[in-house]
C-alpha positions in Angstrom: -6.5 48.7 10.2 -5.0 49.6 13.5 -7.3 50.0 16.5 -6.7 51.1 20.1 -8.5 49.9 23.2 -10.9 52.3 24.9 -11.4 52.5 28.7 -14.7 51.1 29.8 -15.0 51.2 33.6 -12.3 48.9 34.9 -12.1 47.1 31.6 -10.9 47.8 28.1 -13.2 47.8 25.1 -12.4 47.3 21.4 -14.8 49.2 19.1 -15.8 47.3 16.0 -16.6 49.6 13.0 -20.0 49.2 11.3 -18.5 48.1 7.9 -16.7 45.2 9.7 -19.9 44.2 11.5 -21.8 44.2 8.2 -19.1 42.2 6.5 -19.3 39.5 9.3 -23.1 39.7 9.4 -23.1 40.5 13.1 -25.1 42.9 15.3 -24.9 44.2 18.8 -26.9 41.2 19.9 -24.6 38.6 18.2 -22.7 36.5 20.8 -19.0 36.6 20.1 -16.4 34.0 21.0 -13.0 35.3 22.1 -10.1 32.9 21.8 -6.3 33.2 21.5 -3.5 31.2 20.0 -1.1 32.7 22.4 -0.1 35.6 20.2 -3.3 36.8 18.6 -6.7 37.6 19.8 -9.4 35.9 17.7 -13.0 37.2 17.9 -15.6 35.1 16.0 -19.4 35.0 15.9 -20.7 32.1 17.9 -21.7 29.4 15.5 -25.3 28.1 15.3 -25.4 24.9 17.4 -27.7 23.1 15.0 -25.5 23.9 12.1 -22.5 22.7 13.9 -24.3 19.4 14.8 -25.3 18.9 11.1 -21.7 19.5 10.1 -20.3 17.0 12.6 -22.9 14.4 11.6 -22.0 14.8 7.9 -18.2 14.8 8.4 -17.7 11.0 8.6 -19.7 10.4 5.4 -17.8 13.1 3.5 -14.5 11.9 4.7 -15.1 8.3 3.7 -16.4 9.4 0.3 -13.6 11.9 -0.5 -10.7 10.7 1.7 -8.3 10.1 -1.3 -9.0 13.6 -2.7 -8.4 15.3 0.6 -5.1 13.4 1.1 -3.9 14.4 -2.4 -4.9 18.0 -1.7 -2.9 18.0 1.6 0.3 16.9 -0.2 
């Protein structure tokens, strides 16, 4: 899908089509994080802070339990 920027005052806007919003489970009220890798623009819904905290808390336990498996998969 190719999109063009739309003038919005002194800024540029990118219109996100409804099917894409539905696919990502976002609404007009969903905060979005905009990042770049230097070549691409990456727009992502802001993650739930409590979910991120739970993930980070579980990570050391999962890594210690499955370290060998992850290393084999990375080869």
